[in-house]
VMD Tcl script that draws the C-alpha trace (Angstrom):
set ca {
  {0.14 0.06 0.02}
  {2.40 2.65 1.04}
  {4.48 4.13 3.86}
  {1.69 3.80 6.42}
  {-2.03 4.77 6.32}
  {-1.34 7.94 8.28}
  {-1.75 11.22 6.04}
  {0.88 13.03 4.48}
  {0.79 16.36 6.23}
  {1.77 19.51 4.33}
  {2.29 22.94 5.90}
  {0.72 25.64 3.81}
  {0.87 29.52 4.34}
  {0.41 30.89 0.62}
  {4.10 31.37 -0.03}
  {5.76 30.16 -3.10}
  {7.61 27.60 -0.92}
  {4.39 26.21 0.31}
  {2.99 26.02 -3.18}
  {6.02 24.05 -4.29}
  {5.60 21.76 -1.10}
  {2.03 21.12 -1.95}
  {2.77 20.11 -5.61}
  {5.57 17.79 -4.39}
  {3.34 16.20 -1.85}
  {0.43 15.55 -4.32}
  {2.88 13.29 -6.28}
  {4.35 11.75 -3.12}
  {0.84 10.77 -1.75}
  {-0.12 9.33 -5.23}
  {3.00 7.20 -5.12}
  {2.21 5.71 -1.69}
  {-1.53 5.84 -1.95}
  {-1.84 8.25 1.10}
  {-4.41 10.96 1.96}
  {-3.06 14.49 2.12}
  {-3.79 16.77 5.04}
  {-3.17 20.56 4.46}
  {-2.41 22.38 7.54}
  {-2.13 26.16 8.30}
  {-1.09 27.30 11.71}
  {-2.54 30.67 12.54}
  {-2.59 32.61 15.89}
  {-5.73 34.58 14.95}
  {-7.80 33.29 17.81}
  {-5.37 34.93 20.12}
  {-5.42 38.26 18.84}
  {-8.41 38.99 16.49}
  {-10.55 41.57 18.01}
  {-8.02 42.68 20.48}
  {-7.22 45.78 18.40}
  {-9.82 47.87 16.40}
  {-9.74 47.21 12.71}
  {-8.00 49.82 10.62}
  {-9.94 49.13 7.59}
  {-13.18 47.54 7.08}
  {-11.89 46.26 3.67}
  {-8.75 44.43 5.28}
  {-9.48 40.75 5.60}
  {-8.89 39.24 9.04}
  {-6.13 36.64 9.51}
  {-8.88 34.10 9.84}
  {-10.45 35.09 6.69}
  {-7.06 34.79 4.92}
  {-6.21 31.52 6.48}
  {-9.36 29.91 5.15}
  {-8.76 31.25 1.77}
  {-5.14 29.94 1.81}
  {-6.14 26.33 2.74}
  {-9.12 26.52 0.33}
  {-7.03 27.49 -2.57}
  {-4.23 24.76 -1.61}
  {-7.10 22.21 -1.57}
  {-8.35 23.17 -4.80}
  {-4.79 23.15 -6.23}
  {-4.50 19.49 -5.00}
  {-7.95 18.41 -6.69}
  {-6.85 20.04 -9.85}
  {-3.37 18.34 -9.95}
  {-4.61 14.88 -8.96}
  {-8.31 14.31 -8.37}
  {-7.63 10.80 -7.12}
  {-5.64 12.01 -4.01}
  {-7.76 12.32 -0.98}
  {-7.24 15.79 0.79}
  {-8.44 17.58 4.01}
  {-7.55 20.94 5.32}
  {-7.31 22.32 8.82}
  {-6.51 25.84 10.24}
  {-4.81 25.19 13.62}
  {-4.87 27.92 16.33}
  {-1.17 27.77 16.91}
  {2.26 29.21 15.87}
  {3.11 27.52 12.52}
  {6.01 25.26 13.83}
  {3.93 24.13 16.86}
  {1.16 23.29 14.67}
  {3.05 21.26 12.32}
  {4.98 19.47 15.15}
  {1.62 18.40 16.73}
  {0.27 17.40 13.51}
  {3.29 15.23 12.99}
  {2.36 12.86 15.81}
  {-0.39 11.41 13.49}
  {1.55 11.67 9.99}
  {3.47 9.42 7.95}
  {5.62 12.33 7.23}
  {5.59 16.29 7.19}
  {6.15 18.12 4.04}
  {7.14 21.84 4.25}
  {8.56 24.47 2.03}
  {12.11 25.78 2.46}
  {10.75 29.44 3.33}
  {7.42 30.57 4.53}
  {5.46 33.70 4.10}
  {7.08 36.84 5.52}
  {10.45 35.07 5.90}
  {13.65 36.66 4.20}
  {13.96 35.62 0.49}
  {17.82 35.55 1.12}
  {17.53 33.04 3.91}
  {18.53 29.60 2.90}
  {16.12 27.89 5.11}
  {13.20 29.45 7.09}
  {13.05 29.48 10.89}
  {9.64 27.17 10.75}
  {11.44 24.68 8.49}
  {14.39 24.50 10.65}
  {12.38 24.08 13.83}
  {10.21 21.42 12.26}
  {13.06 19.29 10.78}
  {15.00 19.50 14.10}
  {12.16 18.33 16.27}
  {9.64 16.32 14.62}
  {9.25 12.63 15.66}
  {8.13 11.68 12.21}
  {10.06 12.17 8.88}
  {10.41 15.61 7.58}
  {10.75 16.40 3.75}
  {11.87 20.10 3.23}
  {11.08 20.83 -0.57}
  {13.88 22.67 -1.97}
  {16.23 22.45 -4.75}
  {16.39 22.97 -8.65}
  {13.80 22.27 -11.23}
  {15.12 18.69 -12.15}
  {15.22 17.77 -8.57}
  {11.84 19.02 -7.79}
  {10.32 17.33 -10.84}
  {11.94 14.03 -9.90}
  {13.64 13.56 -13.53}
  {16.98 12.18 -12.18}
  {15.41 8.75 -11.28}
  {17.89 8.51 -8.29}
  {17.36 8.53 -4.57}
  {20.43 9.60 -2.50}
  {20.94 7.95 0.98}
  {23.51 9.31 3.30}
  {24.75 6.39 5.19}
  {25.37 7.67 8.72}
  {26.19 5.60 11.88}
  {23.99 2.57 12.59}
  {22.41 4.25 15.60}
  {21.11 7.06 13.68}
  {20.23 5.42 10.21}
  {17.90 2.29 10.58}
  {14.78 4.22 9.88}
  {16.47 6.30 7.31}
  {17.47 3.22 5.44}
  {13.92 1.94 5.54}
  {12.56 5.28 4.39}
  {15.08 5.54 1.38}
  {14.40 1.88 0.32}
  {10.44 2.49 0.24}
  {10.97 5.68 -1.90}
  {13.39 3.99 -4.24}
  {10.80 1.13 -4.57}
  {7.79 3.23 -4.93}
  {9.49 5.50 -7.79}
  {11.20 2.51 -9.36}
  {14.58 4.18 -9.34}
  {18.14 3.70 -8.39}
  {19.20 4.02 -4.77}
  {22.63 5.57 -4.15}
  {23.94 4.77 -0.71}
  {26.74 6.96 0.03}
  {29.25 6.86 2.91}
  {32.12 9.28 3.11}
  {35.46 8.47 4.88}
  {38.57 10.44 5.74}
  {42.09 9.63 5.93}
  {43.39 9.91 9.54}
  {45.63 13.10 10.03}
  {48.73 10.81 10.88}
  {48.31 8.51 7.72}
  {50.07 9.79 4.65}
  {52.59 8.65 2.19}
  {55.57 9.19 4.61}
  {54.04 7.09 7.19}
  {52.05 4.21 5.48}
  {49.91 2.00 7.46}
  {51.32 -1.36 8.20}
  {50.27 -4.22 6.10}
  {48.88 -6.11 9.11}
  {47.67 -3.06 10.69}
  {43.90 -1.86 11.05}
  {41.52 -1.91 8.36}
  {41.81 0.88 6.06}
  {38.95 3.76 6.39}
  {37.55 3.02 2.99}
  {37.20 -0.68 3.53}
  {35.55 0.23 6.99}
  {33.17 2.53 5.11}
  {32.18 -0.12 2.72}
  {31.68 -2.70 5.50}
  {29.38 -0.26 7.26}
  {27.29 0.36 3.92}
  {26.79 -3.39 3.52}
  {25.72 -3.88 7.21}
  {23.34 -1.03 7.07}
  {21.48 -2.09 3.82}
  {21.50 -5.80 4.28}
  {18.09 -6.22 5.73}
  {16.57 -3.63 3.50}
  {17.97 -5.23 0.50}
  {16.49 -8.53 1.54}
  {13.10 -6.79 2.15}
  {13.05 -4.70 -1.11}
  {14.75 -7.25 -3.67}
  {13.52 -5.05 -6.67}
  {15.41 -1.88 -5.67}
  {18.68 -1.48 -7.41}
  {21.30 -0.26 -4.96}
  {24.56 1.41 -5.88}
  {26.91 1.29 -2.98}
  {29.43 4.30 -2.96}
  {32.33 5.31 -0.56}
  {33.88 8.62 -1.16}
  {36.70 10.41 0.59}
  {35.82 13.82 2.08}
  {33.48 15.42 4.51}
  {29.91 13.85 4.50}
  {28.17 17.21 4.27}
  {30.03 18.21 1.08}
  {29.88 15.00 -0.59}
  {26.16 14.68 -0.11}
  {25.44 18.36 -1.15}
  {27.59 17.83 -4.32}
  {25.79 14.52 -5.22}
  {22.35 15.97 -4.58}
  {22.61 17.86 -7.77}
  {21.95 14.39 -9.62}
  {19.17 13.19 -7.12}
  {15.41 13.65 -6.62}
  {15.53 13.25 -2.93}
  {18.29 12.98 -0.24}
  {17.59 10.93 2.71}
  {19.32 11.46 6.04}
  {18.96 9.95 9.58}
  {18.91 12.00 12.78}
  {18.98 10.80 16.37}
  {15.99 11.82 18.49}
  {16.48 11.60 22.33}
  {13.09 11.20 24.23}
  {12.50 14.14 26.43}
  {15.06 16.37 24.74}
  {13.45 19.44 23.36}
  {16.27 21.29 21.79}
  {17.12 21.45 18.18}
  {18.30 18.00 17.26}
  {20.12 18.10 13.87}
  {23.50 17.00 13.09}
  {25.83 18.94 10.83}
  {25.20 17.06 7.85}
  {21.44 17.40 7.86}
  {21.70 20.99 8.77}
  {24.09 21.53 5.80}
  {21.76 19.79 3.48}
  {18.61 21.56 4.61}
  {20.25 24.87 3.54}
  {22.19 23.85 0.46}
  {20.96 20.68 -1.38}
  {19.90 20.84 -4.88}
  {16.87 18.59 -4.32}
  {14.31 17.83 -1.58}
  {15.58 16.59 1.71}
  {14.15 13.93 4.04}
  {15.14 14.26 7.53}
  {14.19 10.76 9.22}
  {14.25 10.49 13.11}
  {15.88 7.46 14.83}
  {14.45 7.32 18.21}
  {16.72 6.30 21.07}
}
mol new
graphics top color blue
foreach p $ca { graphics top sphere $p radius 0.5 }
foreach p [lrange $ca 0 end-1] q [lrange $ca 1 end] { graphics top cylinder $p $q radius 0.2 }
display resetview
């Protein structure tokens, strides 16, 4: 059937970024046979009526919110009438509304910048807060036209440490299977500072970093490969910083998937350097998949 029966929740606010997110989410919902839930976080209940209206012609925040979700719903029905869609205006700040909705979502889909946020910003504050705190996968829809349109026919999985990657691996394999495309599993490695041509490692010494990286990739994907035999997997080990390697390779991908560790009871931002860099610089949508510990 799909990832889960829970809906795919999309944050909408009328911005260009949220329109891109809606368009991307329609295709994603159709791939996995999931319903869409369009959510607008608005604080109108807390301040509407507190101040006298400056103009009788100026629409209230509530009216605007309803218009935005209705327009987004109409857009979904026009793009794909077969996708089930519902809408909700939540009386809460945008990030809080989406985080709450994420408790009953297969994934959260958001744009890279929201209404009113600086156009020069690489990632808006709402997107960063949601990606760093949500307990379900979060897809930030960003990147160039080819990546947004899914024309590369390639999913990129950043192979992190085992304690942060199990759910990300499962997510990436499901995506590759649903799209019928190649899955690149990439692990970067670094030469230790003391290891150079003047001081070669002994023949009987420790396993070389590249071999360790290859072994880790094999271990990570072993179970998922058995569960998804139709998925074509390309195992890649590359020397260099993981964040730079993945940003570079995102230019040839339709989605980059990374895992993050979520500690129960920890309410601060929980994003590593790799996922943080991808959310700001990737050339395609980014899926941040939490691993609960």
